[in-house]
Every structure is written in structure tokens, then in C-alpha cells.
LUMZA-187491 format. One line per 10 residues: for each residue x, y, z of C-alpha. Coordinates in nm, 2 decimals. Example, Ala and Ser with C-alpha at 12.3 -4.5 7.8 and 13.67 -1.06 7.14 Angstrom:
<rs>
1.23 -0.45 0.78; 1.37 -0.11 0.71
</rs>
This chain:
<rs>
11.81 12.62 -2.70; 11.80 12.29 -2.50; 12.17 12.22 -2.60; 12.28 12.56 -2.47; 12.09 12.50 -2.14; 12.27 12.17 -2.10; 12.60 12.34 -2.17; 12.53 12.60 -1.91; 12.44 12.33 -1.66; 12.78 12.16 -1.72
12.95 12.49 -1.66; 12.76 12.52 -1.33; 12.87 12.18 -1.23; 13.23 12.25 -1.30; 13.21 12.56 -1.08; 13.13 12.34 -0.78; 13.43 12.12 -0.84; 13.67 12.41 -0.83; 13.56 12.61 -0.52; 13.92 12.63 -0.40
14.04 12.81 -0.72; 14.04 13.18 -0.75; 13.74 13.35 -0.89; 13.93 13.46 -1.20; 14.06 13.11 -1.29; 13.71 12.97 -1.23; 13.56 13.21 -1.47; 13.82 13.12 -1.73; 13.75 12.75 -1.69; 13.38 12.80 -1.72
13.43 13.00 -2.04; 13.65 12.73 -2.19; 13.40 12.46 -2.11; 13.11 12.66 -2.26; 13.32 12.74 -2.56; 13.40 12.38 -2.62; 13.04 12.28 -2.58; 12.92 12.54 -2.83; 13.19 12.42 -3.07; 13.05 12.07 -3.05
12.70 12.19 -3.10; 12.80 12.41 -3.40; 12.95 12.12 -3.59; 12.66 11.88 -3.50; 12.89 11.66 -3.29; 12.68 11.66 -2.98; 12.60 11.32 -2.83; 12.37 11.19 -2.57; 12.67 11.21 -2.32; 12.66 11.59 -2.36
12.32 11.58 -2.18; 12.39 11.28 -1.95; 12.65 11.49 -1.77; 12.36 11.70 -1.65; 12.08 11.44 -1.61; 12.29 11.14 -1.53; 12.38 10.84 -1.75; 12.07 10.64 -1.65; 11.83 10.93 -1.72; 11.55 10.89 -1.96
11.29 11.12 -2.11; 10.92 11.04 -2.03; 10.58 11.18 -2.09; 10.33 11.26 -1.81; 9.97 11.33 -1.91; 9.82 11.60 -1.70; 9.46 11.55 -1.56; 9.22 11.70 -1.80; 9.07 12.04 -1.69; 8.69 12.07 -1.66
8.52 12.12 -1.99; 8.85 12.11 -2.18; 8.89 11.90 -2.49; 9.21 11.80 -2.67; 9.23 11.92 -3.03; 9.45 11.86 -3.33; 9.63 12.19 -3.27; 9.74 12.06 -2.93; 9.93 11.77 -3.09; 10.09 12.02 -3.33
10.18 12.23 -3.02; 10.36 11.94 -2.86; 10.58 11.90 -3.16; 10.66 12.27 -3.17; 10.74 12.27 -2.80; 10.98 11.98 -2.82; 11.15 12.07 -3.15; 11.09 12.44 -3.21; 10.96 12.76 -3.05; 10.63 12.64 -2.91
10.48 12.70 -2.57; 10.46 12.44 -2.30; 10.13 12.25 -2.34; 9.90 12.22 -2.05; 9.78 11.87 -2.12; 10.12 11.70 -2.11; 10.46 11.73 -1.96; 10.78 11.59 -2.11; 11.03 11.51 -1.83; 11.40 11.55 -1.93
11.29 11.70 -2.26; 11.64 11.78 -2.39; 11.71 11.40 -2.40; 11.44 11.36 -2.67; 11.63 11.29 -2.99; 11.35 11.27 -3.24; 10.97 11.32 -3.28; 10.77 11.07 -3.49; 10.41 11.15 -3.57; 10.19 10.87 -3.71
9.85 10.94 -3.85; 9.60 10.65 -3.87; 9.27 10.79 -4.01; 8.95 10.58 -3.95; 9.03 10.45 -3.60; 8.78 10.62 -3.37; 8.76 10.58 -2.99; 8.45 10.35 -3.00; 8.62 10.10 -3.23; 8.94 10.10 -3.01
8.75 10.07 -2.68; 8.51 9.80 -2.80; 8.78 9.58 -2.95; 9.10 9.63 -2.75; 9.22 9.28 -2.83; 9.28 9.39 -3.19; 9.53 9.66 -3.08; 9.76 9.48 -2.84; 10.08 9.64 -2.97; 9.93 9.99 -2.96
9.81 9.92 -2.60; 10.13 9.78 -2.47; 10.36 10.04 -2.63; 10.16 10.36 -2.58; 9.93 10.29 -2.29; 9.61 10.48 -2.23; 9.52 10.73 -2.50; 9.37 11.07 -2.46; 9.04 11.13 -2.64; 9.03 11.43 -2.87
8.77 11.60 -3.08; 8.80 11.67 -3.45; 8.65 11.98 -3.61; 8.39 11.79 -3.82; 8.23 11.45 -3.83; 8.24 11.46 -4.21; 8.60 11.57 -4.24; 8.84 11.37 -4.46; 9.20 11.27 -4.38; 9.33 11.56 -4.59
9.15 11.81 -4.36; 9.30 11.64 -4.06; 9.65 11.66 -4.20; 9.59 12.03 -4.28; 9.50 12.10 -3.92; 9.81 11.92 -3.80; 10.05 12.10 -4.05; 9.90 12.45 -4.07; 10.06 12.67 -3.81; 9.93 13.02 -3.72
10.19 13.27 -3.83; 10.30 13.50 -3.55; 10.28 13.87 -3.64; 10.45 14.17 -3.49; 10.21 14.47 -3.52; 10.40 14.79 -3.62; 10.29 15.10 -3.79; 10.51 15.21 -4.07; 10.37 15.48 -4.29; 10.03 15.40 -4.15
10.05 15.03 -4.26; 10.06 14.72 -4.05; 10.34 14.50 -4.16; 10.44 14.15 -4.08; 10.76 14.08 -3.89; 11.02 14.00 -4.16; 11.14 13.69 -3.98; 10.80 13.53 -4.04; 10.74 13.67 -4.39; 10.53 13.46 -4.62
10.72 13.36 -4.94; 10.39 13.38 -5.12; 10.28 13.72 -4.99; 10.24 14.02 -5.22; 10.44 14.26 -5.00; 10.75 14.05 -4.95; 10.77 13.86 -5.28; 11.05 14.07 -5.43; 11.27 14.02 -5.12; 11.20 13.64 -5.12
11.28 13.60 -5.49; 11.60 13.80 -5.46; 11.73 13.61 -5.15; 11.61 13.26 -5.22; 11.54 13.20 -5.58; 11.78 13.37 -5.81; 11.91 13.69 -5.96; 11.66 13.96 -6.01; 11.72 14.32 -6.13; 11.44 14.57 -6.17
11.19 14.29 -6.18; 11.37 14.11 -6.47; 11.59 13.80 -6.47; 11.95 13.87 -6.55; 11.92 13.63 -6.85; 12.27 13.71 -6.97; 12.41 13.54 -6.66; 12.18 13.24 -6.70; 12.26 13.14 -7.06; 12.54 12.91 -6.97
12.40 12.77 -6.64; 12.19 12.47 -6.58; 11.83 12.50 -6.48; 11.92 12.38 -6.13; 12.19 12.64 -6.08; 11.95 12.92 -6.20; 11.73 12.89 -5.90; 11.97 12.74 -5.64; 12.07 12.99 -5.37; 12.25 12.72 -5.16
12.29 12.35 -5.14; 12.10 12.35 -4.82; 11.78 12.47 -4.99; 11.79 12.22 -5.28; 11.49 12.00 -5.29; 11.52 11.62 -5.33; 11.25 11.61 -5.59; 11.36 11.58 -5.96; 11.18 11.75 -6.24; 11.00 11.43 -6.33
10.82 11.43 -6.00; 10.62 11.73 -6.11; 10.49 11.58 -6.43; 10.12 11.51 -6.46; 9.98 11.17 -6.38; 9.76 10.98 -6.64; 9.46 11.07 -6.43; 9.54 11.44 -6.42; 9.59 11.44 -6.80; 9.26 11.27 -6.85
9.07 11.51 -6.62; 9.22 11.82 -6.79; 9.14 11.72 -7.14; 9.48 11.62 -7.27; 9.49 11.41 -7.60; 9.43 11.05 -7.51; 9.66 10.77 -7.62; 9.79 10.44 -7.50; 10.06 10.20 -7.62; 9.92 9.96 -7.87
9.62 10.18 -7.97; 9.58 10.35 -8.31; 9.70 10.71 -8.33; 9.42 10.96 -8.41; 9.43 11.09 -8.77; 9.67 11.38 -8.81; 9.84 11.32 -8.48; 10.20 11.22 -8.42; 10.37 11.07 -8.11; 10.70 11.16 -7.96
10.96 10.87 -7.99; 11.24 10.76 -7.76; 11.58 10.91 -7.84; 11.83 10.71 -8.03; 12.12 10.54 -7.85; 12.37 10.80 -7.96; 12.14 11.10 -7.88; 12.11 11.27 -7.54; 11.76 11.41 -7.51; 11.70 11.75 -7.36
11.55 11.72 -7.01; 11.30 12.01 -7.03; 11.16 12.22 -7.31; 10.89 12.49 -7.27; 10.63 12.53 -7.54; 10.37 12.79 -7.62; 10.14 12.83 -7.92; 9.93 13.11 -8.07; 9.61 13.04 -8.26; 9.39 13.23 -8.50
9.02 13.16 -8.59; 8.93 12.98 -8.91; 8.60 12.83 -9.02; 8.70 12.52 -8.82; 8.77 12.71 -8.50; 9.11 12.79 -8.36; 9.41 12.67 -8.56; 9.78 12.69 -8.50; 9.96 12.99 -8.64; 10.28 13.02 -8.43
10.48 12.78 -8.21; 10.77 12.87 -7.99; 11.00 12.64 -7.78; 11.27 12.75 -7.53; 11.53 12.55 -7.34; 11.57 12.55 -6.96; 11.84 12.83 -7.01; 11.59 13.05 -7.19; 11.74 13.00 -7.54; 11.50 12.98 -7.83
11.49 12.63 -7.98; 11.21 12.70 -8.22; 11.00 13.00 -8.32; 10.80 12.95 -8.63; 10.48 13.08 -8.80; 10.25 12.81 -8.93; 10.00 12.84 -9.22; 9.67 12.69 -9.11; 9.48 12.44 -9.32; 9.18 12.66 -9.35
9.17 13.04 -9.44; 9.19 13.27 -9.14; 8.87 13.45 -9.05; 8.99 13.63 -8.74; 9.36 13.69 -8.65; 9.27 13.73 -8.28; 9.56 13.98 -8.27; 9.47 14.11 -7.92; 9.57 13.77 -7.78; 9.77 13.59 -8.05
9.98 13.88 -8.16; 9.94 13.76 -8.52; 9.86 14.00 -8.80; 9.78 13.96 -9.17; 10.12 14.11 -9.26; 10.30 13.84 -9.06; 10.12 13.56 -9.23; 10.14 13.69 -9.58; 10.44 13.48 -9.70; 10.42 13.19 -9.45
10.44 12.85 -9.62; 10.53 12.62 -9.33; 10.25 12.36 -9.26; 10.15 12.18 -8.95; 10.33 11.87 -9.08; 10.65 12.06 -9.12; 10.64 12.19 -8.77; 10.56 11.84 -8.63; 10.87 11.70 -8.80; 11.08 11.98 -8.66
10.95 11.94 -8.31; 11.00 11.56 -8.31; 11.37 11.62 -8.38; 11.40 11.82 -8.05; 11.13 11.66 -7.83; 11.18 11.30 -7.74; 10.96 11.07 -7.53; 11.21 11.13 -7.24; 11.18 11.51 -7.27; 10.95 11.70 -7.02
10.73 11.95 -7.20; 10.66 12.26 -6.99; 10.39 12.51 -7.04; 10.07 12.67 -6.92; 9.75 12.47 -6.99; 9.96 12.25 -7.23; 9.66 12.05 -7.34; 9.57 12.34 -7.57; 9.92 12.34 -7.72; 9.93 11.97 -7.78
9.59 11.96 -7.93; 9.68 12.25 -8.17; 10.01 12.08 -8.26; 9.84 11.73 -8.28; 10.12 11.58 -8.08; 10.09 11.30 -7.82; 10.33 11.32 -7.53; 10.31 11.18 -7.18; 10.57 11.39 -6.98; 10.42 11.73 -6.91
10.46 11.99 -6.64; 10.16 12.22 -6.65; 10.21 12.54 -6.45; 9.83 12.59 -6.45; 9.82 12.29 -6.22; 10.16 12.33 -6.06; 10.05 12.64 -5.87; 9.73 12.72 -5.68; 9.52 13.02 -5.76; 9.64 13.28 -5.50
9.29 13.36 -5.38; 9.06 13.08 -5.50; 9.28 12.78 -5.43; 9.33 12.47 -5.63; 8.98 12.46 -5.77; 9.06 12.75 -6.01; 9.34 12.76 -6.26; 9.55 13.07 -6.23; 9.65 13.28 -6.53; 10.01 13.27 -6.65
10.02 13.65 -6.63; 9.91 13.63 -6.26; 10.17 13.37 -6.17; 10.45 13.55 -6.35; 10.37 13.88 -6.18; 10.34 13.72 -5.83; 10.63 13.48 -5.83; 10.88 13.62 -6.09; 10.79 13.99 -6.05; 10.78 14.06 -6.42
10.50 14.17 -6.64; 10.39 13.98 -6.95; 10.10 13.99 -7.19; 10.06 14.37 -7.13; 10.13 14.48 -7.49; 9.83 14.58 -7.70; 10.00 14.41 -7.99; 9.91 14.08 -7.83; 10.09 13.79 -7.66; 10.45 13.68 -7.74
10.47 13.30 -7.74; 10.85 13.31 -7.67; 10.79 13.53 -7.37; 10.51 13.31 -7.24; 10.72 12.99 -7.29; 11.01 13.15 -7.09; 10.77 13.25 -6.82; 10.63 12.89 -6.79; 10.99 12.75 -6.78; 11.10 12.99 -6.51
10.79 12.91 -6.30; 10.86 12.54 -6.33; 11.23 12.58 -6.24; 11.12 12.80 -5.94; 10.89 12.53 -5.82; 11.15 12.26 -5.86; 11.40 12.47 -5.67; 11.16 12.56 -5.38; 10.99 12.23 -5.34; 10.64 12.08 -5.38
10.48 12.29 -5.12; 10.58 12.62 -5.28; 10.29 12.80 -5.46; 10.03 12.60 -5.28; 9.76 12.81 -5.11; 9.72 12.75 -4.73; 9.49 12.92 -4.49; 9.54 13.30 -4.45; 9.82 13.39 -4.21; 9.93 13.02 -4.19
10.25 12.85 -4.27; 10.36 12.48 -4.28; 10.48 12.31 -3.97; 10.78 12.20 -4.18; 10.88 12.57 -4.23; 10.85 12.63 -3.86; 11.08 12.34 -3.78; 11.32 12.44 -4.06; 11.37 12.78 -3.90; 11.51 12.60 -3.59
11.74 12.39 -3.81; 11.53 12.08 -3.76; 11.54 11.83 -4.04; 11.20 11.67 -4.14; 11.11 11.36 -4.33; 10.76 11.30 -4.47; 10.66 10.95 -4.58; 10.32 10.95 -4.75; 10.12 10.94 -5.07; 10.21 11.19 -5.35
9.92 11.44 -5.30; 10.01 11.50 -4.93; 10.38 11.56 -5.02; 10.28 11.80 -5.30; 10.10 12.01 -5.04; 10.33 12.01 -4.74; 10.69 11.91 -4.85; 10.87 12.24 -4.85; 11.23 12.35 -4.81; 11.50 12.09 -4.75
11.27 11.83 -4.60; 11.30 11.47 -4.71; 10.98 11.39 -4.91; 10.95 11.01 -4.96; 10.67 10.88 -5.19; 10.49 10.56 -5.07; 10.20 10.41 -5.25; 10.08 10.16 -4.99; 10.08 10.12 -4.61; 10.34 9.84 -4.63
10.57 10.08 -4.83; 10.51 10.36 -4.58; 10.60 10.13 -4.29; 10.92 10.00 -4.46; 11.04 10.34 -4.55; 10.95 10.49 -4.21; 11.14 10.22 -4.04; 11.46 10.32 -4.22; 11.40 10.69 -4.18; 11.35 10.69 -3.80
11.70 10.54 -3.76; 11.87 10.84 -3.92; 12.03 11.06 -3.66; 12.02 11.37 -3.88; 11.64 11.36 -3.90; 11.45 11.53 -3.62; 11.08 11.49 -3.73; 10.93 11.20 -3.91; 10.57 11.19 -4.05; 10.40 10.88 -4.17
10.04 10.79 -4.25; 9.87 10.45 -4.25; 9.56 10.49 -4.48; 9.43 10.14 -4.53; 9.15 10.17 -4.27; 9.01 10.48 -4.43; 9.04 10.32 -4.77; 8.85 10.02 -4.64; 8.56 10.24 -4.53; 8.56 10.41 -4.87
8.55 10.08 -5.05; 8.26 9.96 -4.83; 8.06 10.27 -4.90; 8.11 10.23 -5.27; 8.01 9.86 -5.26; 7.70 9.90 -5.04; 7.38 9.89 -5.24; 7.12 9.83 -4.97; 7.18 10.10 -4.71; 6.88 9.99 -4.51
7.06 9.67 -4.43; 7.37 9.86 -4.36; 7.19 10.09 -4.11; 7.04 9.79 -3.94; 7.40 9.66 -3.90; 7.51 9.99 -3.76; 7.22 9.99 -3.51; 7.33 9.64 -3.40; 7.68 9.77 -3.34; 7.55 10.06 -3.14
7.35 9.82 -2.92; 7.66 9.60 -2.88; 7.86 9.90 -2.76; 7.59 10.00 -2.51; 7.56 9.64 -2.38; 7.93 9.61 -2.34; 7.95 9.92 -2.13; 7.67 9.80 -1.90; 7.82 9.45 -1.88; 7.48 9.29 -1.97
7.60 9.06 -2.24; 7.59 8.76 -2.01; 7.21 8.78 -1.99; 7.07 8.61 -2.30; 6.72 8.71 -2.22; 6.79 9.08 -2.27; 7.03 9.06 -2.56; 6.94 9.09 -2.93; 7.09 8.80 -3.13; 7.21 9.04 -3.40
7.37 9.26 -3.14; 7.55 8.96 -2.99; 7.68 8.86 -3.33; 7.81 9.21 -3.39; 7.98 9.21 -3.05; 8.15 8.88 -3.11; 8.28 8.95 -3.46; 8.36 9.24 -3.67; 8.35 9.19 -4.05; 8.64 8.97 -4.15
8.77 9.23 -4.39; 8.78 9.50 -4.12; 8.95 9.26 -3.87; 9.22 9.19 -4.13; 9.28 9.56 -4.19; 9.30 9.63 -3.81; 9.54 9.34 -3.75; 9.77 9.47 -4.02; 9.75 9.82 -3.88; 9.86 9.70 -3.54
10.14 9.49 -3.69; 10.27 9.78 -3.89; 10.26 10.00 -3.58; 10.47 9.74 -3.39; 10.73 9.73 -3.66; 10.76 10.11 -3.66; 10.78 10.12 -3.28; 11.05 9.85 -3.26; 11.26 10.05 -3.50; 11.26 10.37 -3.29
11.58 10.48 -3.11; 11.57 10.54 -2.74; 11.43 10.87 -2.62; 11.22 10.91 -2.94; 10.88 11.08 -2.88; 10.60 10.90 -3.06; 10.27 11.07 -3.13; 9.99 10.86 -3.28; 9.68 11.05 -3.40; 9.39 10.84 -3.52
9.23 11.13 -3.70; 8.85 11.09 -3.75; 8.65 10.77 -3.76; 8.43 10.64 -4.03; 8.34 10.98 -4.18; 8.27 10.81 -4.52; 7.95 10.64 -4.38; 7.85 10.97 -4.21; 7.86 11.16 -4.53; 7.67 10.88 -4.71
7.40 10.88 -4.44; 7.36 11.26 -4.46; 7.32 11.23 -4.83; 7.05 10.96 -4.79; 6.87 11.18 -4.54; 6.88 11.48 -4.77; 6.74 11.28 -5.06; 6.46 11.14 -4.85; 6.35 11.49 -4.76; 6.37 11.60 -5.12
6.17 11.31 -5.25; 5.89 11.28 -5.00; 5.70 11.03 -5.20; 5.98 10.78 -5.20; 5.92 10.43 -5.05; 6.21 10.46 -4.80; 6.13 10.72 -4.54; 6.39 10.87 -4.30; 6.29 10.73 -3.96; 6.38 10.83 -3.60
6.59 10.51 -3.59; 6.78 10.62 -3.89; 6.84 10.96 -3.73; 6.97 10.79 -3.41; 7.22 10.59 -3.62; 7.34 10.90 -3.80; 7.38 11.10 -3.47; 7.57 10.81 -3.31; 7.80 10.75 -3.60; 7.87 11.12 -3.64
7.97 11.14 -3.27; 8.19 10.84 -3.31; 8.35 10.97 -3.62; 8.43 11.30 -3.46; 8.60 11.15 -3.16; 8.97 11.07 -3.22; 9.25 10.93 -3.00; 9.59 11.07 -2.93; 9.86 10.83 -2.81; 10.19 10.97 -2.68
10.49 10.78 -2.55; 10.87 10.79 -2.54; 11.06 10.47 -2.61
</rs>
């Protein structure tokens, strides 16, 4: 839109230069100029000079903070609105004005959780780079003094979805342009247009047999995600938390278990194999009676009935699909099946399934590369805290029914469903299938509709939640890594929006809270810091008679560990700022303050009220400390500048 406005302005300028020409020739000239400008924009060849011919070669974009209105408070949504105004379809914010906005080439948003307004104002010497580059910040209020950084990120990235109210057959429907890819009403359209070939709710599997898993769900190269399948495998912690069989290199293998081995030099292992097992009850509990494996193309690799070690007491036909007639002549044992599986599944192969821990335990196989669709997708209504059923996911995202036969489940059908769900996720990106707030969509989706390219540099959990579509999702495991990768990313001309997060300060607060044993001493230290802040504001530190020695010590020196963290934070900010191209809009959001300590203090207060006979009572002084630190933690800062 800004480019077209610039083009129209050029046309208007040309008109003034040709006043002597006839009206008809002038119109033709204008049309040629506009056509040429649009052609440049269409092939992404526009340069800064395309705008300088309107604003002048020496023009520069700049931000102007508007005076705050009475009783108005800046919120996280206001920062999101600024991004949308500059890069997408947002409305002009009232709290800030961007002069010469079409000259802005890129928006960089930096999140620094843990840095509250009080810490910044009390120790400005520790933030020299932030001060010099961004100037005076604007105070903002978060939505909770006990919020964690993930909640702040959600507030920044969750955009309210605009709706067009219309009555069709007595129903209110969403505007199709803003349709939610996860909604019940528009799912079929979304799958048909963006995912793959669907006919009558079933995949055209005959067209998929000779295609790779990437091609099956790739509608266009533009929509391909940069994440490989290995990105979606479970971490060691996730496997431990969800009851997967434990094993480590060098440790003894549990009796009866086998471990997948690396492929031989002359063997190319399959990248992905889906597995599903059916079990029946014996006197020892559930035992394996059928195992099925399918390839990424849906072809059956293995489908075998297995004779359990102990006699079957309940065939569990309603769920297993196994009957006495099916098991009458079965002789294959668990050991036979293990040997056959190890010939197809190597250590490099990714096993796909739904709640795969149950299958691996039944098979007694140890394997470390697993994509679990029960964890890959959120429950549509209950969120990530509840595992969704395979039947629910298949109906919602693949639009086909499974497990509806009274004869029981079909393990081949279930394995194919799990594979298709995994391939769909890989095709659509990490954010697909993750539940957001009702009627909300990701900021990345909003920018993508305006053909704006985004890059997110952050830890893996954040990327899993918000990296959608064709955005660049870059994993970083430390603040130094975030800084180094962000410095490279902000220099790319094809990228319009860059997100980065420095988390060391919040991590420091978490570590301090875990390490603190005597919270009475900790609260005394907090009270001293409060006194320090009050004395600093009243400029009474020069009077030794009225100053508490503990407060003076707190004023002179923060804990050495905290000073180190803050110094590194400022240094990383300076490196990122120096790497910015001219006319880049930089937004720095400090998020919330020390919310970790606030949560811990609230816990101590609750415990003291529950145990009234305890030696440590909750005093008025303790309440003052809690109220003060809650107010500090809730107050964040927003820095905006254009380099």
C-alpha cells in the first residue's frame, strides 16, 4: 500500500514537469510511469530510491512519541498494533507517530523479560547502550504481576481476528478471508486448498503412492516450512515425562527389550515409519497381539498378528479388533516381530504414532527418534494440558472417520492416520494445530497475508507455538546464540519482521528463587532495595543520619551476578542495534519484572495463613514488600527508535 502511494506521488510530480504538454499526452506519461513503478514492485525490485523521489534523498523515517492522554496506559497490544500499522493492515496508533513511514524497511522486536521500570530507572548506568540508542522509554502495564514470559509473548503474538457479520441461512459466519485453518466450519476448504488432495473426505491415496511425503502435503513452494521432520521429534525430557521406556548409552538393556541400531554403510534407512499396535488382556495385563507399520506413502511395511506369552483372557475386540478366530493359528512370537522390525527401523528412522510409548512398551523396543501426534497437536478445546484422541485429530484435520467400526480398531488405518497427521504438521509448520485464544490468530499469519516475511529467533518452545506458514524459525539455545543469529537475520533485505528474545535475566531470577532457602533474609534485602529506591527519588542519600546502612549498601551495589547479567544484556543489545540497516524500526519490550519472586512470596503468604501455628508469621512489612514488588513486576518498559 505504501509502495503504491509512493508510486502515485511520483506520477503527481511528473505531472507538474509537463504542464505544457497536452492533457492526453500527460495522462499517457503518467500511466507509463505508474505501470513501470508497479512492475518494479511486482518483481520485488523496488529500492530506497523509489521512495526518495517523493521524500527526498536525505529523508529519514523517525518516531515521535505522543503525549500520554490522561488515565491512559500503554499495553502490550499497543506494541503489536504498531507492528501491524507499519507492516500490515493495522490502524494508526494514538501513542506514537512514525514520520515518513514508507521509508521503514524492517521492524525488529526484541523482548527482554525481567527488566522492570524500577530496575532501569534506579541503575541507568548499567544500560548505557539502551539509553543512547533508544532514548526515553514509555512505561507500560502488563496484565498480571505473576505472568511468565510465555504469557507476555502470547499477548504480543495473538491478534484478534476481524469478523464480518452476515446471516446465511440464519447462521453467523466468519469472513472467508480471515478463516481459521483450525476451525470446524472451514476445515474442509483449508485442507483442500492448502494441504493436499481430498475427495469425499478421503485422501486420494492412489495418487500418493509414488510421491514423497513432502510432495503429499505441499501445495506450493512458498508454503513449505523450513523445519525438517527431525525437528518434531520428542526431546529426552518429553519422553521421560510421558512414560517412554528409559535407556541410555552404556546402560544395560532391560530384560526382553531390544534397541534399534544404526543402519549399515550400504543401507539407506527409511526416514519415517508409522507404527500402531493392538493389545489383548492376559493374566499379566495387556500384551501385544497385532503390530502394523506403514511408510510415509501409506504403503504397508508390516502387518502381523502376534501370539502373546500368556493365554488371552479378554480379546478386547471392541478396541483391538482381535477375535479368537484370528488368533487360532498364530505362531509368531514377540521375538520374531522384534527381529522383523529391526530390519526396517534403524536408529536414524523416525517412528511416528499416537501415544507411541504404549506401542514401544508392548513391542519392548528402545528407540529415541519419535514423533507423537498426541503431543504434536493440542486438544481443540482443552489445550496442551490434555492429550487429544487420534479419532478426534483425524476427523478435525484430515476430515475422515476412523475407529467407528463396531468390529474394533484397525492398526493399519490408525498408523496411516498418524502418519498423515505428522506430514500435515510438517507441511504447515510448528504453529499449526496449536490452540490459541478463541477468535485469535498469530501475528505471523497477519503479516503473511500482506506478503511480509518474518524471522523468529528464539528457544524451541516459542517457535513450536508461533512459527507458522513460511516464516523463518531459527532455534537458539542461549542469549549469545540469539544475538549472533539475529545480527545475521536483520541484514537480510527479504525479511520484514524479526523477533528475538533475551531470556538470561528472567533465568537469573528463576535460579535465585530456587537457590533461596531463607526467604526472611531475602525479604529483608527486598525491603532494603525498596528503601533505596525511595531515598534515590527524594535525593536524601547524602544525609548519613537519615539513611539505613543496609539501604545504602543496596543502593551502591546490586548483587554481582545480577550486574553481570545486566551488563551482558546491554552489550548484546548494542551488537544487535549496530547490525541494523538504516530506517529499521526497533521495538524493545521489557516484558514483566521479577514475577518469579512475586509468585514465591504469594506462596509463602498462603502457606502462613494455612499454618497459623507456624513460627514465621506474615507481617505487615512482608505485605508491603509483596505489594511493592508486584507493582514493579507489573510495570514494563517500551523502547522505540528508528536507526
